[in-house]
N, C-alpha and C positions, 0 to 999 in steps of 0.2 A: 504493499500499499504505500503510495505517494502522496505529499502533502504539497500542494503547488500554494499555499499562501499561509503564513504565519498565524495568520486570523483565523483561519479555520483549525490549524493545530491548537492554538489556545484553549479552544470550546472544550478539547478533552479535560481540561484541568479540572478536578470536581474536590472539595475540601475535604470529605470522608473521613478517615480517622486521623487526618495531620492536621484537622481544625483546632485540636485542643491540646494542649503542652503536655508532654508524656517524658518518661527517662530517656535518657541518649539510648540506652539499650532497648527500650520500646519503640522508639523511632526507628532505630536500625532494623529492628524484627517486621515493622511495618513495612518499612520501604521493600526488604528482602522479599517479603510474602507479595507484594503488589507484583515485584518483578518477575518472582517466580510463575505467576499467572500470565504476564505479559511474554515471556521467555521459557515457556516449560522443556523446551529441549536444549536448554543452554545451562551447564553444570556451574554451580555458583564459583567456583574457582577460575572459572574463564572470564569473568567479569572483569579483572585485572587488565585483560586485553583488549579494553574497550570495545570501540567499532570493529576493531580488526576481528574479534571473536566472530562477527556476524559479516564480513565482507571478504570473500577469497580473494580478492583481487588485492585489497589493501593488504592483507595477509603476504602476499607474494610480493610486493612492495615493499614492505619490511624487510622480507628475508633477503631479498635481491640488494638493500641499502644497509646491509648491516654494519657496516663500517663508516657509515656517514657520519658520525660523531666523533670519530676518533680525533680528528683534528681540533674539534670543539674542546672536548674534554683535556688534551694536554693542554691548551690555552687556561683552560681553568684551573689546571693544577698549578701553572705557573704562578697564577694569581694567588691560590690558596697558600702557597708556601713562601711567595714573595716575603721579603725582610721588610718589617716596618722600620720606622726611623731608631725606635728604641731597641731593636734587633727582634723581636718577637714578630708571631705571622700569626694569620689566621688558624692557620692548623692548632695552634698554641692553645686556642679559646675554647677548644671543643675536645670531649674526652676521647681517648685513643687518636688524636689526631684528627677527628671527623669521622671515622671508621663506625658503622653501625649506628649511625646518629640521626640521619635523616628521616629515617621511616617513625623517628618520636616525634616530628613537627608537624604541625603547630602544637604551641605548648600554651598553658596558662600561666602568666606571671604574677604570684601573689602580692608583690611587691609595687607593680605596675597596675596590677587589677585589670591586665589588657590580655588577649590573644598575641603571642608572640610567633611569627612565621620564621623560618629559618631565614629568609632575607633579612627579618628585621635582627635577628642576632648577629647574622653578620655583620650588618652596621653597628652594632652595640660594641662588637669587637673591636670594629674600626676606631670607633669614637672613644672607647676606653683607652686606646693606644696611641690617641692624637692623629690619626689618620683622616682625611676626609672621607665623607660617607659616600656610597655608592648610590646614584639613581636606583630606587627601588623597580622601576618598570625598564632599565636602561640595560644595553648589552653587556656590559663588562659585569653587573649581577647576575645577568643570566648565565654568561659563561660559567662565573665560580660557581654559581649551584648545580650546573652542569655537573661538574668535577665533584663536587661536596655530594650531590646525592648517589653519583656513582659508587660512592663509596658504600653504600647500604645496598647496593642491588643485590636482590636476593631476600633481603630480610623483609618481615612481613611488618605490615603499618600496625603502629601500636600506640595511638593516639590517645592520650588520658582526657577525661573529661571529670575532673574533681567536682566536688557540688558546688564551690564557690564561682566555678566556671559555666556551670548549665545556664545561667542566662546568655550567656555568649553563643554556646551551641544552639539554644531557642531563639537568639535572634536569626544567626546564619539559616536556621531549618525556615523559619517565617520567610524571608528572604527568598527562599528557594521555591518555595509554593507562592510567593506573592506574585499576581500578575503587575506588570509594569511599562510602561511606555507608552508609544500612540499605540502600537498592537494588543495592549492588554495581554501582554504573554507573560508565560512564567517558566524558569528552568526546568519544572517539573512536567511541562507540557512535553518537552522533547525526551528529557532523560528517564522519566517513570512510565507516565502515560503514552507515549510514544516511542518509547525505548523499542530498538531492531525495526522500526520501520525507516522510511527513506524520507529526507527532506531534500528536495531534487536530487542530485546525486549522492548524497550523503547517507550512511547509515548513522542512525541516533544511539549513541552510547548510553550505557546504562548509569544509573548515578551511583550506584556501588562500582567501584573500580575506578572512577573518574580520577582521582586524587594520586594514582599509584606509577605514571609513566613521566610526570615531569622533570625538565623541561621538555617540549618536544622541539626535535630538529626539523624546520622546515628552510629549504635551500640552503642548509649548511648554517643557518642561524637560530639560537635557541630562542624558543617561546615559553613563558613561563605560565602556570595556571593562571596566574591572576589576570595577565595580558589576555587571556584567552577568556575569561571569563568578561573583558571590558570589552572584547568583541562582540560577543554574544549580547551583550545589554544594548551597544548599538544598533544590530541586526534587531534587536527586540523594538527600536525606535525609543531607548531609555538614553537618559545622560549618564555615561558610566561613572561610578565611584572613583576617586583617585586611587591610583596603587599606592598599596599598603596602608589604606584607609581602613579604620576599624569595622565599616561594614564588610571589606572584601576579606579582609582576616576573619572575619564571624563566620562568613561563608566557607572560605578553605577550610576553617576548623569543622564545620558539619561534615563537610565532603569527604575530607581525611578520616573522620571518627567512624563514615560509612565503609569504606575501606579498610579498617581495621581487619587483620587477618589474612589478608590479602599480600603478596610478594611486591616490593618494589622493584620497577624497571624503569631509570632515569634514561631521559636520551633518545626514545623512540624515536623513529623517523616517519615522518608524514609527508605527503605531496603539498606544494606550496598552494 
């Protein structure tokens, strides 16, 4: 089934069990149940592959371009290990030099009372060592996170939502199901109610698994999850939230929690 207009696809969004607040585990179970009904033949572990789990052509493209991220990851490694003026580096700011760390982000910072993404943690490190911050939505940040996330390849997503952070998870959940923009469209329209269907020539990925493979590599350039969300908001006719904003951080927090238990595979190739 193909949708030729965003407005038509938006009509699929229904409040259902998502209209009331629930614990993160309950929300994840509700989303998983809905996706199982939507995609009964797709094993839950295959959600980590995103649209590639449902698109043979895309899978073939990924296999053909398996080495597409090598240059990008090496550039990110140089940024990760580059010495600051005080002799330290980004690698010194994270346990094990950053290995097996990215699968735990975003995290809730009890001191800041905010959700902190991996990109924010990188900038916190740079700030604490007197270095200029990277633009959260810029290529240097996406490049260094391409390497940082590659250090967790194969690790299962393990994002925690403590009691103090449940309000932020709830904000992310509500945003995912809220119709926005001129087209009265919601993220859930495509990625829950429409998961597995096609919008134009693209297969719509399920919400669970969407946080596992970032950055994506398009034309050799890295694209972060938040950059992709901003693109989607523009498609919906909504003014995108600023990169690194609390709104996008909470939305990423929600998506990352939904992907808990699935393996992280950074820097997956995608067509331009």
